[in-house]
C-alpha positions as MATLAB code, in Angstrom:
seq = 'MAILAGEDIELGEKRGKLNSNITSIFNNYMVLWVGNFKSPLFYIPIFLGLIFSLFFLFFQNTQANILQTSVSVHICGNDIVEADEFCDDGTDNGTYAYNAANRFCNMDCTGWAPYCGDGIVQSLYGEDCDDGNNVSGDGCDAVCKVEEAPPPPGGGLYVPPEVPTKVILKGKAYPDSRIHILKDGKEVTPTKANSQADFKGEITDLTAGVYTFSLWAEDKDGIKSITYSLTFRVIANAITTVSGIFLPPTIGLDKSTLRKGENLNIFGQAVPEVQIDVHILSLEIIERVWADEIGVWLLSFDTQPLEEGSHSTKARFQINAQEKSGFGKALAFYIGEIMVPPEEVCLRADFNKDGRVNLVDFSIFLCWWEKDNSQYDLNQNGTVDLPDLSILLCCWTG';
ca = [
      15.743   62.147   -3.318;
      14.258   63.495   -0.077;
      12.352   61.087    2.139;
      10.065   62.019    5.011;
       9.065   60.022    8.059;
       6.878   57.029    7.390;
       7.820   56.735    3.720;
       9.382   53.631    2.195;
      12.531   54.047    0.154;
      12.499   52.141   -3.124;
      16.084   51.286   -3.944;
      17.156   50.103   -7.368;
      20.174   47.894   -7.352;
      21.498   47.711  -10.871;
      23.321   44.578  -11.743;
      24.997   43.379  -14.906;
      23.600   40.567  -16.988;
      25.958   38.846  -19.417;
      24.134   37.442  -22.413;
      24.640   35.415  -25.541;
      25.770   38.493  -27.505;
      29.133   38.261  -25.705;
      29.573   34.680  -26.932;
      28.776   35.741  -30.493;
      31.277   38.608  -30.422;
      33.948   36.390  -28.903;
      33.490   33.700  -31.567;
      33.591   36.241  -34.422;
      36.864   37.715  -33.198;
      38.381   34.283  -32.688;
      37.712   33.534  -36.375;
      39.889   36.537  -37.235;
      42.582   35.622  -34.717;
      43.096   32.105  -35.972;
      43.597   33.247  -39.614;
      46.937   33.106  -41.333;
      47.891   36.748  -40.835;
      51.546   37.206  -40.038;
      51.922   40.897  -39.107;
      51.399   41.645  -35.400;
      49.997   45.059  -36.302;
      46.936   43.306  -37.738;
      45.902   42.133  -34.278;
      45.877   45.526  -32.567;
      42.542   46.870  -33.965;
      40.950   43.411  -33.580;
      41.989   43.159  -29.960;
      40.908   46.715  -29.089;
      37.598   46.203  -30.899;
      36.875   43.109  -28.821;
      37.542   44.988  -25.563;
      35.314   47.909  -26.667;
      32.452   45.589  -27.705;
      32.480   43.632  -24.453;
      32.625   46.844  -22.384;
      29.695   48.355  -24.342;
      27.511   45.281  -23.837;
      28.348   45.047  -20.156;
      27.604   48.757  -19.579;
      24.337   48.516  -21.552;
      23.153   45.428  -19.675;
      23.951   46.835  -16.235;
      21.210   49.392  -16.834;
      18.535   46.794  -17.532;
      18.258   44.620  -14.435;
      16.707   46.500  -11.530;
      15.501   44.886   -8.330;
      13.265   46.770   -5.928;
      13.682   46.480   -2.190;
      12.428   48.612    0.683;
      13.650   50.038    3.940;
      11.652   51.903    6.569;
      12.511   55.423    7.784;
      10.993   56.850   10.965;
      11.806   59.963   12.979;
      11.875   60.075   16.782;
      10.467   63.422   17.868;
       7.623   63.996   15.394;
       4.891   62.989   17.903;
       3.973   59.915   15.787;
       4.698   56.357   16.918;
       6.213   54.667   13.847;
       7.730   51.279   12.957;
       9.504   49.813   16.006;
       9.282   52.966   18.169;
       8.022   52.333   21.709;
       6.548   55.829   22.071;
       6.924   59.391   20.734;
       5.847   62.529   22.597;
       7.364   65.006   20.156;
       9.100   67.959   21.785;
       8.333   66.552   25.257;
      10.604   63.535   24.650;
      13.123   63.206   27.492;
      11.111   65.380   29.913;
      11.044   64.296   33.555;
       7.575   63.538   34.973;
       6.439   63.664   38.600;
       4.257   60.554   38.319;
       3.693   57.527   36.134;
       0.381   58.808   34.800;
       2.022   61.763   33.076;
       5.331   60.227   32.051;
       6.974   61.036   28.698;
       8.933   59.131   26.066;
      12.745   59.112   26.220;
      14.878   60.880   23.615;
      15.366   57.914   21.245;
      11.767   56.627   21.465;
      12.773   53.263   22.919;
      11.187   53.615   26.376;
      10.134   56.071   29.083;
      12.046   59.150   30.204;
      12.835   59.380   33.935;
       9.798   59.822   36.210;
       8.873   59.535   39.852;
       7.681   55.975   40.312;
      10.099   54.236   37.933;
      11.964   52.620   40.842;
      15.159   54.603   40.195;
      16.227   57.492   42.428;
      16.559   60.380   39.976;
      18.625   62.709   42.121;
      19.203   64.996   39.156;
      15.501   65.868   39.292;
      15.329   66.289   43.091;
      14.130   62.809   44.078;
      15.062   61.634   47.574;
      13.665   58.166   47.067;
      11.714   56.067   44.573;
       9.898   52.932   45.680;
       8.313   52.283   42.265;
       4.930   53.910   42.958;
       3.227   57.246   43.531;
       1.588   56.348   46.856;
       2.238   58.283   50.071;
       2.413   56.707   53.509;
       5.004   54.049   52.680;
       8.110   56.054   53.557;
       8.472   57.565   50.079;
       5.631   59.877   49.155;
       3.807   60.394   45.857;
       6.433   62.839   44.560;
       9.448   60.761   45.632;
      10.316   62.613   48.822;
      11.211   60.897   52.104;
       8.121   61.407   54.239;
       9.718   61.825   57.635;
      12.009   64.592   56.488;
      11.048   68.057   55.285;
      11.391   68.688   51.574;
      14.779   70.142   50.604;
      14.973   73.829   49.731;
      15.497   75.040   46.227;
      13.652   74.043   43.120;
      13.274   75.855   39.854;
      12.135   75.110   36.327;
      13.505   71.927   34.751;
      14.758   72.319   31.174;
      15.054   68.991   29.331;
      18.279   68.377   27.380;
      18.261   69.075   23.650;
      17.538   66.092   21.409;
      20.573   65.376   19.217;
      20.400   65.247   15.422;
      21.228   61.612   14.797;
      20.792   58.822   12.217;
      20.481   55.147   13.169;
      20.996   52.475   10.480;
      19.719   48.968   11.317;
      19.704   45.754    9.319;
      21.395   42.447    8.576;
      24.812   41.625    7.091;
      26.985   38.573    7.920;
      27.633   37.059   11.379;
      30.327   38.944   13.339;
      31.233   41.034   10.278;
      32.542   44.611   10.370;
      30.117   47.058    8.747;
      31.714   50.033    7.009;
      29.449   53.107    6.969;
      30.081   56.088    4.696;
      28.483   59.527    4.853;
      28.634   61.300    1.477;
      31.503   59.020    0.464;
      33.599   59.423    3.624;
      33.822   56.604    6.141;
      32.446   57.314    9.599;
      32.486   55.152   12.720;
      32.085   51.481   11.689;
      29.946   48.991   13.575;
      29.865   45.219   13.968;
      27.164   42.635   13.360;
      26.319   40.118   16.062;
      26.287   36.332   15.668;
      22.847   36.520   14.030;
      24.107   39.106   11.493;
      22.071   41.981   13.022;
      23.785   45.365   13.120;
      23.023   48.894   14.331;
      25.109   51.919   13.419;
      24.709   55.448   14.792;
      25.885   58.609   13.027;
      26.017   61.774   15.125;
      27.453   65.277   14.693;
      24.951   65.963   11.930;
      23.102   69.068   10.861;
      19.801   69.131    9.000;
      20.068   68.377    5.288;
      20.163   65.681    2.606;
      22.817   62.980    2.963;
      23.815   59.811    1.129;
      24.736   56.951    3.449;
      26.474   53.828    2.133;
      27.295   50.489    3.771;
      29.439   47.488    2.856;
      30.964   44.514    4.650;
      33.222   41.508    4.129;
      32.255   37.923    4.921;
      34.408   35.473    6.880;
      36.460   34.637    3.757;
      37.132   38.258    2.885;
      34.622   38.407    0.021;
      33.318   41.966   -0.173;
      29.615   42.761   -0.462;
      28.128   45.287   -2.809;
      27.973   48.880   -1.553;
      24.419   49.570   -0.388;
      23.470   53.271   -0.666;
      20.448   55.352    0.244;
      19.756   59.105    0.221;
      17.285   60.925    2.466;
      16.727   64.153    4.397;
      17.867   64.388    8.020;
      15.661   66.459   10.351;
      17.273   68.731   12.965;
      16.898   67.797   16.656;
      15.386   64.428   15.824;
      16.598   60.838   15.619;
      16.051   59.371   12.133;
      16.088   55.576   12.086;
      16.429   53.522    8.886;
      15.640   49.846    9.404;
      15.345   46.836    7.112;
      18.761   47.252    5.462;
      19.729   43.823    4.098;
      23.174   43.379    2.556;
      22.825   40.686   -0.165;
      24.725   37.399    0.112;
      28.363   37.412   -0.869;
      29.122   35.156   -3.833;
      32.137   33.314   -5.232;
      32.932   30.601   -7.809;
      35.422   27.770   -7.528;
      36.292   28.207  -11.234;
      35.453   30.635  -14.010;
      35.994   28.311  -17.001;
      34.792   24.717  -17.194;
      33.574   22.092  -19.620;
      29.894   21.439  -20.276;
      28.524   18.985  -17.710;
      31.074   19.814  -15.006;
      29.770   20.925  -11.625;
      30.270   24.581  -10.718;
      30.473   25.340   -6.990;
      28.775   28.648   -6.177;
      29.223   29.759   -2.572;
      29.118   32.673   -0.145;
      27.777   33.898    3.189;
      24.508   35.502    4.264;
      22.209   35.710    7.291;
      22.156   32.384    9.208;
      19.522   29.795    8.266;
      17.802   31.681    5.445;
      16.860   30.571    1.949;
      19.332   31.525   -0.781;
      17.964   32.007   -4.320;
      20.754   31.484   -6.888;
      19.924   32.727  -10.387;
      21.657   31.482  -13.558;
      20.863   34.416  -15.814;
      21.293   32.920  -19.294;
      18.479   30.358  -18.875;
      16.490   32.043  -16.089;
      17.329   29.074  -13.835;
      16.696   29.534  -10.098;
      18.266   27.088   -7.638;
      17.526   27.244   -3.898;
      19.777   26.267   -1.001;
      19.826   27.088    2.726;
      22.503   28.945    4.651;
      23.826   27.110    7.706;
      24.003   28.359   11.307;
      26.844   30.784   10.502;
      25.329   31.920    7.202;
      27.572   29.854    4.893;
      25.896   28.513    1.751;
      27.005   26.307   -1.156;
      25.370   25.240   -4.428;
      26.969   22.531   -6.592;
      25.448   23.385   -9.976;
      25.367   20.885  -12.873;
      26.245   22.856  -16.028;
      24.847   20.205  -18.411;
      21.731   22.308  -19.317;
      23.879   25.285  -20.327;
      25.057   25.980  -23.859;
      28.728   26.546  -24.524;
      29.604   30.203  -24.084;
      29.477   32.906  -21.426;
      27.034   32.827  -18.503;
      26.590   34.639  -15.192;
      25.050   34.064  -11.786;
      23.896   36.122   -8.798;
      22.130   35.467   -5.474;
      19.817   36.949   -2.856;
      18.381   35.696    0.443;
      14.812   35.421    1.673;
      13.694   35.391    5.303;
       9.994   35.194    4.418;
       7.669   36.378    1.640;
       7.947   39.997    2.773;
      11.572   40.172    3.925;
      14.194   39.543    1.263;
      17.433   41.125    0.167;
      18.339   42.521   -3.216;
      20.841   40.793   -5.490;
      24.558   41.002   -4.868;
      27.326   40.921   -7.452;
      26.833   39.064  -10.752;
      29.779   36.747  -11.509;
      30.606   35.479  -14.998;
      31.782   32.010  -16.028;
      32.492   30.295  -19.350;
      31.367   26.856  -20.563;
      33.531   25.337  -23.316;
      36.758   23.630  -24.265;
      38.985   26.698  -23.851;
      40.486   26.228  -20.419;
      42.362   28.741  -18.311;
      46.151   28.137  -18.601;
      48.017   26.953  -15.520;
      48.804   29.647  -12.989;
      52.543   29.577  -13.668;
      51.948   30.313  -17.356;
      49.861   33.371  -16.510;
      52.590   34.562  -14.174;
      55.031   34.462  -17.102;
      52.510   36.362  -19.273;
      52.879   39.326  -16.907;
      55.975   40.537  -18.757;
      56.441   43.804  -16.837;
      55.745   42.132  -13.462;
      53.086   44.609  -12.292;
      50.695   41.884  -11.154;
      48.348   42.269  -14.155;
      48.166   41.038  -17.755;
      47.016   43.998  -19.839;
      47.800   46.275  -22.801;
      51.313   46.976  -21.546;
      52.154   43.265  -21.700;
      50.411   42.992  -25.080;
      52.625   45.781  -26.474;
      55.761   44.062  -25.177;
      54.544   40.792  -26.668;
      54.100   42.329  -30.160;
      57.708   43.519  -30.175;
      58.799   39.878  -30.233;
      56.259   38.609  -32.769;
      57.578   35.659  -34.860;
      60.909   35.777  -33.103;
      62.638   33.186  -30.970;
      62.646   34.443  -27.390;
      61.829   31.950  -24.639;
      60.710   34.710  -22.263;
      57.761   35.609  -24.506;
      57.255   32.194  -26.148;
      54.568   31.081  -23.689;
      54.025   27.604  -25.165;
      57.767   27.110  -25.730;
      57.435   25.991  -29.376;
      60.383   28.104  -30.510;
      58.422   31.066  -31.930;
      56.334   33.883  -30.492;
      53.154   33.331  -32.505;
      49.365   32.922  -32.481;
      49.167   30.164  -29.812;
      51.125   32.427  -27.463;
      48.661   35.247  -28.190;
      45.767   32.946  -27.273;
      47.442   32.101  -23.971;
      48.029   35.799  -23.276;
      44.333   36.556  -23.851;
      43.221   33.729  -21.570;
      45.392   35.221  -18.804;
      44.074   38.735  -19.427;
      43.154   40.731  -16.308;
      42.857   44.216  -17.794;
];
């Protein structure tokens, strides 16, 4: 997608939405698992079918939820004053002027280029003095020459320096966070947000063309944001500025499985002192909290209104009615009586000790089905059987 100066970029951030179909599939497979089948081979197609079904629903739902947000792109050097530009004199940007009346814009459109009368002695341009005006008779004449001395010899035509091809990315992340910037998938020079979460990153050494720039950051607790991407055309010998980039709030849960009526703590970090909209997707519930002075936010959510089964939540921030972020990651949680086994049990379920509980461990587990082996008998009842399989599935990481 090519974007010209002055256009808004509409960015779709696709996010997953877990729904009640997952609960239905899970319950149907559990009916099969708790039957009186004895052969371990019976469970292989059931288990793989469950994984395929959940993956298909997740992939299908991630296409459905699209939030629109906007950033502003403006180009310094097109002779049009746009967005937060101070001025823009096109190809004359950066040209020295001999008086204030005819001064030009500087090369990044944030102020004036050097001129006689700006109060700074511009020796590069032949100034002997500069008393901040263009009036003769005060010791420094109208063209910034010392009046009692003859003008120096020399002169010649001044050629302004070439305007670099550069992209500036501006927006908000998390206070004092490190912003990782990628150009076409490769990381370039990172930048850092200030205490108010504002950041500005500059990418140089560019040629004209279409690029995809991506940004991500981590909050103070190491929770990673989504990767925010945008694609646009870069103009040669011009500074292209993209502003209004808002990284959504980070989000975390204090537990992923809990009983109906328990409180679920949903937390993260965003821009300081903004409103956080927390969405519970299954019931279209929206709860609102405020981030504190360092951007930290917390919602203690009462799960009593939720049905037993799978649910998910996501969040965004709002500065005002016009300025708001997109949604960040959607996190899933489960309401019901099936609780996550203690951590030490899940550590034992990682039979090959690779740090994950997955199909490799499941295959090892089946080799000991209905045998007495304490290493694979997770509930220690003397037999590797269905309860041990249930524990293995609850510890599943994939």
